[in-house]
N, C-alpha and C positions, 0 to 999 in steps of 0.2 A: 219453081222460080223461072220466069220468062228470060229469054236471052237478053233483053234490054235491062231487066232488073239485075241479072248476073253481071253484066258489063258495068253497071253503076256500082254494084257492091265491090267488084274487083278494083275499080277506080278509087273507091274510098279507102280500101286497104292499102293500095299503092301510095296514095297521096297523103294519107293522114296516119302517121306512125302512132300517135296516141290512140286514135280510133281503132286501128288494127290490133293494138295490143290490149284492147278492152279498157283503155284509160278513160280520160275525160270525154264526155260527150258534150259538145258545145250547145246543142239545141235541146230545149226542154219540150218534149212531145206534148205536154199539157198546155203549152202556150201557142196560140195560133200564129202563123206567119202570113202576112199580107203579100201574096205572090204577084199582085197586080200593080205594085208600086214601081215607079221608074227606077231603072238601073242601067249602069254602063259596064260592058265587058271591056276590060283594058288589057293590053299586052305590053309587057316590058321589053325594051330593046335588048337584044341578046347577041352573044358571041359564042359560037360552038354550043348552042342550046343551053346556055347559062345566062341568067339575068346580068346585065351590065350595071355595076354599082355606079351611083351618081347620076343615072339617067332617069327620065320621067316616063311613066307608062302613057300610052296613047289609046284613045277610044277606037275599038274595032267594031263594036255593035252597041246600039242604044235601043232599049225596049223595056219590057217588064222584068222583074226579078226572075220569074219562071222562064221567060224566053232566054234571058242571059245564061241561066243555068243549063238549059237545053243546048244552047250554042256552045258553051264551054265544054260540056261533056261529049260533044260531037267532034272535038278537036283530037288530033292524033295524040296518043298517050305520051310520046316522047316530047311533045311541045306543050302539054297542058300546064306544066309548072310555070310557064311564062305568063300566065294569065291570072287576073284577079277580077272580082265583081265588086263594084262600088254601088251602094244603095243607101237608102235611109236606115238609120239604126232602128231596131225593133226590140221589144222586150224578150223575144225568143233567142236572140243572139247578142254577142258582146259588143260589136261595133259595126261601122259602115262598110268595112272591107272584108270580103269573103274570099278565102283561099280556094283553090280547086278541091281540096279535101273537104272544106266546109260545104261547098256546092254539092259534092257527091253525097255527103251526109244528109243535106236537105232534100235532095232528089229521092232518097230512100224513105222519106216520111210518108205515112199513110195518106196525109192530106195534100201531098204534092199533086198539082193538076197534071193529069196525063193528057197527052195530045198535043 
């Protein structure tokens, strides 16, 4: 396992309790994901590294789904929970908002574009 793959794997374990415990897997490997669709990386306003309830997240990066996942996973682990990715719904996942744990899980797929 490469250092990058190990970092992504550890992020998934930290960020997704269900995934780490071998529970539900949100993404069906047999259903392709369109990584080139538009997406926004959004950050929630925070206080003491916690999301502030009642506030609206703001866009910090606009690009493709793959680019937003890469941007998110490059953030410091202590801050990563303050972010979400918003994109078009696809058959491979449940809705348009992807959590950091969801992003880490997608990044580990065999078909995730490297580079």
